C-alpha positions in Angstrom: 82.2 3.0 125.1 84.8 0.8 123.4 88.4 2.0 123.1 90.4 1.8 119.9 92.2 -1.4 121.0 88.8 -3.1 121.7 87.6 -2.0 118.3 90.7 -3.4 116.6 90.4 -6.7 118.5 86.8 -7.1 117.6 87.3 -6.2 113.9 90.0 -8.9 113.6 92.6 -6.3 112.3 95.0 -7.3 115.0 94.7 -11.0 114.2 95.2 -10.5 110.4 98.3 -8.5 110.9 99.6 -10.9 113.5 100.1 -8.1 115.9 102.6 -6.3 113.5 102.1 -2.9 111.9 103.5 -1.7 108.6 105.5 -3.3 105.8 108.7 -5.2 105.8 111.9 -3.9 104.2 111.7 -6.6 101.5 108.1 -5.5 100.6 109.1 -1.8 100.4 112.2 -2.6 98.2 110.0 -4.8 95.8 107.5 -1.9 95.4 110.3 0.6 94.8 111.9 -1.8 92.2 108.6 -2.1 90.3 108.3 1.7 90.3 111.8 2.2 89.0 111.1 -0.2 86.1 107.9 1.5 85.2 109.5 4.9 85.3 112.3 3.7 83.0 109.8 2.4 80.5 107.9 5.7 80.6 111.0 7.8 80.1 112.2 5.8 77.1 108.7 6.1 75.6 108.7 9.9 76.0 112.2 10.1 74.5 111.0 8.2 71.4 108.0 10.6 71.0 110.3 13.6 71.2 112.6 12.3 68.4 109.8 12.0 65.9 108.2 15.3 67.0 111.1 17.3 65.6 110.7 15.8 62.2 106.9 16.1 62.2 107.2 19.8 63.2 109.7 20.5 60.4 107.6 18.7 57.8 104.4 20.5 59.0 106.1 23.9 58.9 107.6 23.4 55.5 104.4 22.0 54.0 102.4 24.9 55.4 105.0 27.4 53.9 104.7 25.7 50.5 100.9 25.8 50.5 100.8 29.4 51.7 103.4 30.6 49.2 101.4 29.0 46.4 98.1 30.4 47.7 99.6 34.0 48.1 101.0 33.8 44.6 97.6 33.0 43.2 95.6 35.4 45.3 98.0 38.3 44.8 98.6 37.6 41.2 102.3 37.9 41.5 105.2 35.4 41.5 106.5 34.4 45.0 109.8 32.6 45.7 110.6 30.3 48.6 114.3 30.2 49.4 116.0 27.5 51.5 118.9 28.8 53.5 121.6 26.6 55.1 123.6 28.1 58.0 126.0 27.0 60.7 125.1 27.8 64.3 127.1 26.5 67.2 128.6 23.7 65.0 125.3 22.5 63.8 123.7 23.0 60.4 120.4 24.8 60.7 118.0 25.3 57.8 115.6 28.1 57.4 113.4 29.4 54.6 112.1 32.8 53.4 109.3 33.8 51.2 110.0 36.7 48.9 108.1 38.6 46.2 109.4 39.4 42.7 111.3 42.5 44.0 113.1 40.3 46.5 111.2 41.8 49.5 110.6 39.2 52.3 106.9 39.0 52.9 107.0 36.7 55.9 109.5 36.4 58.8 112.3 33.8 58.3 111.2 30.4 59.6 113.9 28.2 61.2 113.7 24.4 61.3 114.9 22.4 64.3 118.6 21.5 64.4 119.4 18.0 63.0 117.0 18.4 60.0 118.7 18.3 56.6 117.4 19.2 53.2 118.7 17.3 50.1 117.8 19.1 46.9 119.4 20.7 43.9 116.8 23.5 44.0 117.4 25.9 46.9 114.9 28.4 45.6 111.8 28.0 43.4 109.1 30.3 42.4 105.3 29.9 42.4 103.6 31.7 39.5 100.2 33.5 39.7 98.6 30.5 38.1 99.8 28.3 41.0 102.4 26.4 38.9 106.2 26.5 39.4 108.4 28.7 37.2 109.8 26.6 34.4 107.1 24.0 35.1 109.7 21.6 36.4 108.8 19.2 39.2 110.9 19.8 42.3 111.9 17.0 44.6 113.1 17.8 48.1 114.2 15.2 50.6 114.2 16.0 54.3 116.1 13.8 56.7 116.7 13.9 60.4 119.7 12.8 62.4 118.1 9.4 63.1 117.8 8.5 59.4 114.0 9.1 59.1 113.3 10.8 55.8 110.4 12.5 54.0 110.2 13.4 50.4 108.3 16.5 49.1 107.4 16.4 45.4 106.1 19.7 44.0 104.3 19.2 40.7 105.7 21.8 38.3 102.4 22.2 36.4 100.0 22.4 39.3 102.2 23.4 42.2 100.5 20.8 44.3 102.7 19.2 47.0 102.9 15.4 47.6 104.6 14.1 50.8 105.9 10.6 51.0 107.6 8.8 54.0 110.6 6.6 53.1 
């Protein structure tokens, strides 16, 4: 029966390694440097994804609220108002919105948007009528901007109540 040393000698492993075992310090440092570079690239990519996610989430929430408010107004045959509310929390402006019926009763919980999202509009509240149109049949334009300058424009058609979203 052959020993481990005999097997290594016969396989040529000992000759290929030149009798040494393991890696040199330079080889280990080179591998670690490559890993640090790759990790840095991955972290910066994840950071960029997070920045856009806040804006996408706010746009999705607000668009859903607009669509649901219009749908509720039509199916319940009553006017419903969506109200934008600006408040200061811990030194940051935070926007939220509420959906209310004609008596002023809130029909859904207040929804808060992430900090750093700003609304730019002259209409802080608008009402969907039972036919799906906006009260006064005026088109409403709402611009949403995040702290990085990315902006989205909501245009609500006054006659149909349909929402159009455009990226700037």
